[in-house]
N, CA, C and O atoms as CSV, one atom per row, in Angstrom:
chain,resi,resn,atom,element,x,y,z
A,1,UNK,N,N,-10.192,27.697,7.191
A,1,UNK,CA,C,-9.604,26.359,7.253
A,1,UNK,C,C,-10.387,25.441,6.313
A,1,UNK,O,O,-11.617,25.435,6.333
A,2,UNK,N,N,-9.684,24.675,5.502
A,2,UNK,CA,C,-10.367,23.750,4.588
A,2,UNK,C,C,-11.136,22.670,5.360
A,2,UNK,O,O,-10.768,22.298,6.475
A,3,UNK,N,N,-12.194,22.188,4.747
A,3,UNK,CA,C,-13.024,21.158,5.370
A,3,UNK,C,C,-12.380,19.788,5.210
A,3,UNK,O,O,-11.594,19.577,4.287
A,4,UNK,N,N,-12.710,18.849,6.109
A,4,UNK,CA,C,-12.248,17.466,5.948
A,4,UNK,C,C,-12.869,16.850,4.705
A,4,UNK,O,O,-13.907,17.305,4.225
A,5,UNK,N,N,-12.224,15.813,4.189
A,5,UNK,CA,C,-12.749,15.078,3.039
A,5,UNK,C,C,-13.079,13.667,3.482
A,5,UNK,O,O,-12.291,13.024,4.176
A,6,UNK,N,N,-14.250,13.185,3.076
A,6,UNK,CA,C,-14.660,11.811,3.351
A,6,UNK,C,C,-14.630,11.032,2.046
A,6,UNK,O,O,-15.187,11.481,1.045
A,7,UNK,N,N,-13.988,9.872,2.044
A,7,UNK,CA,C,-13.968,8.963,0.896
A,7,UNK,C,C,-14.730,7.711,1.297
A,7,UNK,O,O,-14.315,7.002,2.214
A,8,UNK,N,N,-15.827,7.434,0.630
A,8,UNK,CA,C,-16.584,6.247,0.991
A,8,UNK,C,C,-17.843,6.069,0.172
A,8,UNK,O,O,-17.981,6.617,-0.922
A,9,UNK,N,N,-18.757,5.293,0.723
A,9,UNK,CA,C,-19.995,4.973,0.010
A,9,UNK,C,C,-20.953,6.168,0.019
A,9,UNK,O,O,-20.795,7.101,0.806
A,10,UNK,N,N,-21.946,6.120,-0.869
A,10,UNK,CA,C,-22.864,7.241,-1.050
A,10,UNK,C,C,-23.718,7.531,0.185
A,10,UNK,O,O,-23.965,8.692,0.511
A,11,UNK,N,N,-24.161,6.494,0.859
A,11,UNK,CA,C,-25.020,6.694,2.033
A,11,UNK,C,C,-24.252,7.388,3.149
A,11,UNK,O,O,-24.736,8.362,3.727
A,12,UNK,N,N,-23.074,6.896,3.448
A,12,UNK,CA,C,-22.253,7.528,4.487
A,12,UNK,C,C,-21.847,8.936,4.066
A,12,UNK,O,O,-21.787,9.844,4.895
A,13,UNK,N,N,-21.569,9.115,2.780
A,13,UNK,CA,C,-21.160,10.422,2.272
A,13,UNK,C,C,-22.227,11.479,2.558
A,13,UNK,O,O,-21.900,12.626,2.863
A,14,UNK,N,N,-23.499,11.097,2.459
A,14,UNK,CA,C,-24.580,12.044,2.740
A,14,UNK,C,C,-24.528,12.500,4.194
A,14,UNK,O,O,-24.737,13.678,4.483
A,15,UNK,N,N,-24.254,11.586,5.096
A,15,UNK,CA,C,-24.145,11.949,6.508
A,15,UNK,C,C,-22.944,12.832,6.782
A,15,UNK,O,O,-23.046,13.806,7.527
A,16,UNK,N,N,-21.810,12.501,6.190
A,16,UNK,CA,C,-20.611,13.314,6.393
A,16,UNK,C,C,-20.780,14.702,5.784
A,16,UNK,O,O,-20.222,15.673,6.295
A,17,UNK,N,N,-21.545,14.805,4.698
A,17,UNK,CA,C,-21.810,16.121,4.103
A,17,UNK,C,C,-22.576,16.987,5.108
A,17,UNK,O,O,-22.279,18.172,5.266
A,18,UNK,N,N,-23.569,16.385,5.790
A,18,UNK,CA,C,-24.337,17.125,6.795
A,18,UNK,C,C,-23.451,17.580,7.953
A,18,UNK,O,O,-23.729,18.596,8.589
A,19,UNK,N,N,-22.387,16.828,8.224
A,19,UNK,CA,C,-21.471,17.174,9.306
A,19,UNK,C,C,-20.409,18.183,8.877
A,19,UNK,O,O,-19.583,18.593,9.693
A,20,UNK,N,N,-20.419,18.588,7.609
A,20,UNK,CA,C,-19.493,19.613,7.139
A,20,UNK,C,C,-18.306,19.106,6.347
A,20,UNK,O,O,-17.464,19.901,5.929
A,21,UNK,N,N,-18.215,17.802,6.130
A,21,UNK,CA,C,-17.112,17.252,5.333
A,21,UNK,C,C,-17.453,17.341,3.846
A,21,UNK,O,O,-18.617,17.448,3.461
A,22,UNK,N,N,-16.425,17.296,3.040
A,22,UNK,CA,C,-16.597,17.247,1.589
A,22,UNK,C,C,-16.580,15.775,1.195
A,22,UNK,O,O,-15.539,15.127,1.300
A,23,UNK,N,N,-17.703,15.237,0.746
A,23,UNK,CA,C,-17.750,13.810,0.421
A,23,UNK,C,C,-17.246,13.519,-0.986
A,23,UNK,O,O,-17.468,14.294,-1.916
A,24,UNK,N,N,-16.573,12.401,-1.121
A,24,UNK,CA,C,-16.125,11.892,-2.418
A,24,UNK,C,C,-16.467,10.405,-2.456
A,24,UNK,O,O,-16.176,9.672,-1.511
A,25,UNK,N,N,-17.076,9.971,-3.534
A,25,UNK,CA,C,-17.402,8.555,-3.721
A,25,UNK,C,C,-16.575,8.072,-4.911
A,25,UNK,O,O,-17.003,8.200,-6.058
A,26,UNK,N,N,-15.388,7.514,-4.641
A,26,UNK,CA,C,-14.516,7.116,-5.746
A,26,UNK,C,C,-15.076,5.920,-6.518
A,26,UNK,O,O,-15.649,4.997,-5.939
A,27,UNK,N,N,-14.896,5.964,-7.832
A,27,UNK,CA,C,-15.294,4.844,-8.684
A,27,UNK,C,C,-14.339,3.680,-8.447
A,27,UNK,O,O,-13.220,3.868,-7.969
A,28,UNK,N,N,-14.788,2.492,-8.781
A,28,UNK,CA,C,-13.957,1.294,-8.622
A,28,UNK,C,C,-12.644,1.478,-9.376
A,28,UNK,O,O,-12.635,1.856,-10.547
A,29,UNK,N,N,-11.546,1.208,-8.695
A,29,UNK,CA,C,-10.225,1.337,-9.296
A,29,UNK,C,C,-9.605,2.713,-9.128
A,29,UNK,O,O,-8.423,2.891,-9.422
A,30,UNK,N,N,-10.372,3.690,-8.664
A,30,UNK,CA,C,-9.862,5.050,-8.499
A,30,UNK,C,C,-9.668,5.452,-7.043
A,30,UNK,O,O,-9.446,6.625,-6.743
A,31,UNK,N,N,-9.753,4.473,-6.132
A,31,UNK,CA,C,-9.654,4.764,-4.708
A,31,UNK,C,C,-8.288,5.338,-4.322
A,31,UNK,O,O,-8.210,6.286,-3.541
A,32,UNK,N,N,-7.227,4.769,-4.863
A,32,UNK,CA,C,-5.881,5.247,-4.545
A,32,UNK,C,C,-5.659,6.676,-5.003
A,32,UNK,O,O,-5.089,7.485,-4.271
A,33,UNK,N,N,-6.102,6.988,-6.203
A,33,UNK,CA,C,-5.969,8.349,-6.721
A,33,UNK,C,C,-6.814,9.322,-5.908
A,33,UNK,O,O,-6.399,10.455,-5.665
A,34,UNK,N,N,-7.998,8.883,-5.486
A,34,UNK,CA,C,-8.866,9.738,-4.666
A,34,UNK,C,C,-8.212,10.020,-3.320
A,34,UNK,O,O,-8.295,11.140,-2.816
A,35,UNK,N,N,-7.564,9.020,-2.733
A,35,UNK,CA,C,-6.860,9.221,-1.464
A,35,UNK,C,C,-5.720,10.206,-1.634
A,35,UNK,O,O,-5.541,11.104,-0.811
A,36,UNK,N,N,-4.962,10.045,-2.681
A,36,UNK,CA,C,-3.823,10.935,-2.943
A,36,UNK,C,C,-4.309,12.375,-3.127
A,36,UNK,O,O,-3.706,13.303,-2.589
A,37,UNK,N,N,-5.383,12.566,-3.877
A,37,UNK,CA,C,-5.928,13.904,-4.096
A,37,UNK,C,C,-6.463,14.497,-2.794
A,37,UNK,O,O,-6.248,15.676,-2.513
A,38,UNK,N,N,-7.159,13.682,-2.001
A,38,UNK,CA,C,-7.704,14.164,-0.730
A,38,UNK,C,C,-6.579,14.582,0.209
A,38,UNK,O,O,-6.683,15.604,0.887
A,39,UNK,N,N,-5.511,13.802,0.253
A,39,UNK,CA,C,-4.378,14.121,1.130
A,39,UNK,C,C,-3.710,15.429,0.723
A,39,UNK,O,O,-3.147,16.124,1.568
A,40,UNK,N,N,-3.767,15.766,-0.547
A,40,UNK,CA,C,-3.156,16.999,-1.019
A,40,UNK,C,C,-4.027,18.224,-0.735
A,40,UNK,O,O,-3.543,19.354,-0.790
A,41,UNK,N,N,-5.323,18.004,-0.428
A,41,UNK,CA,C,-6.247,19.134,-0.334
A,41,UNK,C,C,-6.980,19.301,0.987
A,41,UNK,O,O,-7.771,20.235,1.119
A,42,UNK,N,N,-6.753,18.441,1.966
A,42,UNK,CA,C,-7.530,18.535,3.202
A,42,UNK,C,C,-6.651,18.303,4.424
A,42,UNK,O,O,-5.655,17.582,4.350
A,43,UNK,N,N,-7.019,18.915,5.551
A,43,UNK,CA,C,-6.267,18.694,6.782
A,43,UNK,C,C,-6.638,17.383,7.470
A,43,UNK,O,O,-5.892,16.883,8.312
A,44,UNK,N,N,-7.798,16.827,7.104
A,44,UNK,CA,C,-8.283,15.579,7.680
A,44,UNK,C,C,-8.957,14.778,6.570
A,44,UNK,O,O,-9.808,15.296,5.847
A,45,UNK,N,N,-8.568,13.509,6.444
A,45,UNK,CA,C,-9.161,12.631,5.427
A,45,UNK,C,C,-9.762,11.428,6.153
A,45,UNK,O,O,-9.062,10.686,6.842
A,46,UNK,N,N,-11.063,11.254,5.985
A,46,UNK,CA,C,-11.783,10.128,6.565
A,46,UNK,C,C,-12.049,9.135,5.444
A,46,UNK,O,O,-12.632,9.492,4.420
A,47,UNK,N,N,-11.624,7.893,5.633
A,47,UNK,CA,C,-11.742,6.868,4.595
A,47,UNK,C,C,-12.658,5.762,5.106
A,47,UNK,O,O,-12.374,5.148,6.134
A,48,UNK,N,N,-13.747,5.506,4.398
A,48,UNK,CA,C,-14.638,4.408,4.760
A,48,UNK,C,C,-13.900,3.083,4.656
A,48,UNK,O,O,-13.017,2.923,3.813
A,49,UNK,N,N,-14.259,2.137,5.511
A,49,UNK,CA,C,-13.551,0.855,5.570
A,49,UNK,C,C,-13.580,0.111,4.241
A,49,UNK,O,O,-12.580,-0.498,3.861
A,50,UNK,N,N,-14.694,0.144,3.529
A,50,UNK,CA,C,-14.780,-0.563,2.248
A,50,UNK,C,C,-13.844,0.050,1.214
A,50,UNK,O,O,-13.212,-0.674,0.445
A,51,UNK,N,N,-13.751,1.365,1.190
A,51,UNK,CA,C,-12.826,2.037,0.262
A,51,UNK,C,C,-11.389,1.738,0.677
A,51,UNK,O,O,-10.545,1.463,-0.175
A,52,UNK,N,N,-11.105,1.789,1.964
A,52,UNK,CA,C,-9.751,1.505,2.450
A,52,UNK,C,C,-9.304,0.103,2.052
A,52,UNK,O,O,-8.129,-0.114,1.756
A,53,UNK,N,N,-10.231,-0.844,2.044
A,53,UNK,CA,C,-9.894,-2.228,1.682
A,53,UNK,C,C,-9.499,-2.348,0.217
A,53,UNK,O,O,-8.831,-3.309,-0.164
A,54,UNK,N,N,-9.903,-1.386,-0.611
A,54,UNK,CA,C,-9.592,-1.445,-2.046
A,54,UNK,C,C,-8.387,-0.586,-2.438
A,54,UNK,O,O,-8.033,-0.518,-3.615
A,55,UNK,N,N,-7.756,0.066,-1.461
A,55,UNK,CA,C,-6.566,0.885,-1.730
A,55,UNK,C,C,-5.332,0.016,-1.539
A,55,UNK,O,O,-5.291,-0.825,-0.641
A,56,UNK,N,N,-4.330,0.219,-2.385
A,56,UNK,CA,C,-3.059,-0.503,-2.271
A,56,UNK,C,C,-2.559,-0.409,-0.838
A,56,UNK,O,O,-2.509,0.681,-0.268
A,57,UNK,N,N,-2.188,-1.541,-0.252
A,57,UNK,CA,C,-1.806,-1.600,1.165
A,57,UNK,C,C,-0.649,-0.666,1.493
A,57,UNK,O,O,-0.676,0.004,2.524
A,58,UNK,N,N,0.366,-0.611,0.633
A,58,UNK,CA,C,1.517,0.255,0.900
A,58,UNK,C,C,1.109,1.726,0.872
A,58,UNK,O,O,1.511,2.497,1.743
A,59,UNK,N,N,0.320,2.115,-0.115
A,59,UNK,CA,C,-0.134,3.507,-0.213
A,59,UNK,C,C,-0.984,3.887,0.992
A,59,UNK,O,O,-0.875,5.001,1.504
A,60,UNK,N,N,-1.825,2.971,1.443
A,60,UNK,CA,C,-2.672,3.246,2.606
A,60,UNK,C,C,-1.826,3.377,3.867
A,60,UNK,O,O,-2.052,4.279,4.674
A,61,UNK,N,N,-0.854,2.482,4.042
A,61,UNK,CA,C,0.032,2.565,5.214
A,61,UNK,C,C,0.795,3.880,5.245
A,61,UNK,O,O,0.936,4.496,6.302
A,62,UNK,N,N,1.291,4.312,4.081
A,62,UNK,CA,C,2.026,5.576,4.014
A,62,UNK,C,C,1.126,6.746,4.393
A,62,UNK,O,O,1.549,7.651,5.111
A,63,UNK,N,N,-0.104,6.730,3.915
A,63,UNK,CA,C,-1.033,7.818,4.228
A,63,UNK,C,C,-1.380,7.828,5.709
A,63,UNK,O,O,-1.456,8.893,6.322
A,64,UNK,N,N,-1.589,6.656,6.284
A,64,UNK,CA,C,-1.926,6.562,7.706
A,64,UNK,C,C,-0.756,6.987,8.594
A,64,UNK,O,O,-0.964,7.535,9.677
A,65,UNK,N,N,0.462,6.738,8.140
A,65,UNK,CA,C,1.648,7.049,8.930
A,65,UNK,C,C,2.095,8.503,8.803
A,65,UNK,O,O,2.854,8.994,9.638
A,66,UNK,N,N,1.630,9.190,7.769
A,66,UNK,CA,C,2.042,10.574,7.540
A,66,UNK,C,C,1.550,11.473,8.675
A,66,UNK,O,O,0.481,11.249,9.243
A,67,UNK,N,N,2.338,12.480,8.990
A,67,UNK,CA,C,1.950,13.412,10.043
A,67,UNK,C,C,0.868,14.378,9.579
A,67,UNK,O,O,0.031,14.810,10.373
A,68,UNK,N,N,0.886,14.712,8.309
A,68,UNK,CA,C,-0.121,15.608,7.753
A,68,UNK,C,C,-0.490,15.135,6.378
A,68,UNK,O,O,0.412,14.784,5.618
A,69,UNK,N,N,-1.710,15.098,6.009
A,69,UNK,CA,C,-2.884,15.304,6.850
A,69,UNK,C,C,-3.159,14.062,7.695
A,69,UNK,O,O,-2.613,12.987,7.446
A,70,UNK,N,N,-3.997,14.231,8.674
A,70,UNK,CA,C,-4.435,13.101,9.481
A,70,UNK,C,C,-5.385,12.265,8.629
A,70,UNK,O,O,-6.367,12.784,8.097
A,71,UNK,N,N,-5.093,10.973,8.501
A,71,UNK,CA,C,-5.929,10.047,7.731
A,71,UNK,C,C,-6.472,9.008,8.698
A,71,UNK,O,O,-5.711,8.380,9.435
A,72,UNK,N,N,-7.794,8.827,8.695
A,72,UNK,CA,C,-8.449,7.924,9.624
A,72,UNK,C,C,-9.389,7.000,8.852
A,72,UNK,O,O,-10.145,7.452,7.992
A,73,UNK,N,N,-9.337,5.708,9.160
A,73,UNK,CA,C,-10.286,4.761,8.574
A,73,UNK,C,C,-11.493,4.697,9.503
A,73,UNK,O,O,-11.360,4.470,10.706
A,74,UNK,N,N,-12.673,4.901,8.920
A,74,UNK,CA,C,-13.913,4.917,9.702
A,74,UNK,C,C,-14.836,3.805,9.206
A,74,UNK,O,O,-14.759,3.412,8.042
A,75,UNK,N,N,-15.703,3.299,10.076
A,75,UNK,CA,C,-16.645,2.259,9.638
A,75,UNK,C,C,-17.597,2.823,8.594
A,75,UNK,O,O,-17.888,4.019,8.586
A,76,UNK,N,N,-18.075,1.961,7.722
A,76,UNK,CA,C,-19.054,2.392,6.734
A,76,UNK,C,C,-20.428,1.829,7.094
A,76,UNK,O,O,-20.539,0.928,7.926
A,77,UNK,N,N,-21.453,2.359,6.473
A,77,UNK,CA,C,-22.812,1.922,6.793
A,77,UNK,C,C,-23.092,0.512,6.327
A,77,UNK,O,O,-23.956,-0.169,6.881
A,78,UNK,N,N,-22.372,0.068,5.318
A,78,UNK,CA,C,-22.605,-1.260,4.769
A,78,UNK,C,C,-22.105,-2.351,5.710
A,78,UNK,O,O,-22.661,-3.449,5.735
A,79,UNK,N,N,-21.070,-2.062,6.478
A,79,UNK,CA,C,-20.500,-3.041,7.388
A,79,UNK,C,C,-19.853,-4.215,6.672
A,79,UNK,O,O,-19.641,-5.270,7.270
A,80,UNK,N,N,-19.538,-4.037,5.391
A,80,UNK,CA,C,-19.001,-5.132,4.581
A,80,UNK,C,C,-17.506,-5.332,4.778
A,80,UNK,O,O,-17.000,-6.439,4.590
A,81,UNK,N,N,-16.802,-4.288,5.150
A,81,UNK,CA,C,-15.353,-4.396,5.315
A,81,UNK,C,C,-14.995,-4.144,6.771
A,81,UNK,O,O,-15.434,-3.164,7.373
A,82,UNK,N,N,-14.210,-5.022,7.314
A,82,UNK,CA,C,-13.797,-4.879,8.710
A,82,UNK,C,C,-12.725,-3.807,8.831
A,82,UNK,O,O,-11.908,-3.627,7.927
A,83,UNK,N,N,-12.735,-3.109,9.935
A,83,UNK,CA,C,-11.684,-2.137,10.203
A,83,UNK,C,C,-10.406,-2.878,10.556
A,83,UNK,O,O,-10.470,-4.009,11.039
A,84,UNK,N,N,-9.259,-2.277,10.330
A,84,UNK,CA,C,-8.001,-2.934,10.690
A,84,UNK,C,C,-7.951,-3.213,12.189
A,84,UNK,O,O,-8.462,-2.427,12.987
A,85,UNK,N,N,-7.344,-4.316,12.565
A,85,UNK,CA,C,-7.210,-4.690,13.969
A,85,UNK,C,C,-6.001,-3.962,14.540
A,85,UNK,O,O,-4.862,-4.375,14.325
A,86,UNK,N,N,-6.250,-2.880,15.265
A,86,UNK,CA,C,-5.175,-2.057,15.793
A,86,UNK,C,C,-4.314,-2.822,16.790
A,86,UNK,O,O,-3.091,-2.679,16.792
A,87,UNK,N,N,-4.937,-3.627,17.631
A,87,UNK,CA,C,-4.175,-4.388,18.627
A,87,UNK,C,C,-3.206,-5.358,17.949
A,87,UNK,O,O,-2.052,-5.472,18.362
A,88,UNK,N,N,-3.669,-6.052,16.916
A,88,UNK,CA,C,-2.796,-6.993,16.197
A,88,UNK,C,C,-1.652,-6.241,15.513
A,88,UNK,O,O,-0.516,-6.715,15.484
A,89,UNK,N,N,-1.957,-5.089,14.975
A,89,UNK,CA,C,-0.925,-4.296,14.306
A,89,UNK,C,C,0.142,-3.860,15.303
A,89,UNK,O,O,1.335,-3.936,15.012
A,90,UNK,N,N,-0.283,-3.405,16.475
A,90,UNK,CA,C,0.684,-2.963,17.487
A,90,UNK,C,C,1.519,-4.124,18.003
A,90,UNK,O,O,2.724,-3.972,18.206
A,91,UNK,N,N,0.894,-5.295,18.222
A,91,UNK,CA,C,1.659,-6.480,18.653
A,91,UNK,C,C,2.722,-6.842,17.611
A,91,UNK,O,O,3.853,-7.176,17.961
A,92,UNK,N,N,2.353,-6.773,16.339
A,92,UNK,CA,C,3.291,-7.079,15.273
A,92,UNK,C,C,4.450,-6.092,15.243
A,92,UNK,O,O,5.598,-6.489,15.043
A,93,UNK,N,N,4.157,-4.810,15.440
A,93,UNK,CA,C,5.200,-3.805,15.431
A,93,UNK,C,C,6.133,-3.946,16.629
A,93,UNK,O,O,7.316,-3.618,16.539
A,94,UNK,N,N,5.611,-4.425,17.734
A,94,UNK,CA,C,6.426,-4.631,18.930
A,94,UNK,C,C,7.122,-5.970,18.963
A,94,UNK,O,O,7.920,-6.241,19.860
A,95,UNK,N,N,6.819,-6.822,17.973
A,95,UNK,CA,C,7.436,-8.136,17.916
A,95,UNK,C,C,6.843,-9.135,18.874
A,95,UNK,O,O,7.479,-10.137,19.200
A,96,UNK,N,N,5.635,-8.879,19.331
A,96,UNK,CA,C,4.955,-9.788,20.251
A,96,UNK,C,C,4.158,-10.830,19.468
A,96,UNK,O,O,3.752,-10.568,18.336
A,97,UNK,N,N,3.929,-11.999,20.050
A,97,UNK,CA,C,3.132,-13.007,19.324
A,97,UNK,C,C,1.696,-12.547,19.152
A,97,UNK,O,O,1.148,-11.827,19.987
A,98,UNK,N,N,1.104,-12.976,18.060
A,98,UNK,CA,C,-0.281,-12.603,17.752
A,98,UNK,C,C,-1.214,-13.320,18.595
A,98,UNK,O,O,-2.424,-13.132,18.476
């Protein structure tokens, strides 16, 4: 079975490598292409929050909504980018007030 791929910062990538993931540290402007490549080659794609913030919103939503591979946004060590607010997203999808 292929290993998961982690897309994120170098420090977090070192930790994910120890856990058995294949780390990728995309250069600025190449985050979307890195996500697309990871989705084509891994059963699980872990995306650091800072990298996720730099990916086109539509492309990220499509990747998160796809049944395969599983794409998950994870916190990064820098703490610079907030994770998406799942509760707000669900309220919006249900048509409830924020």
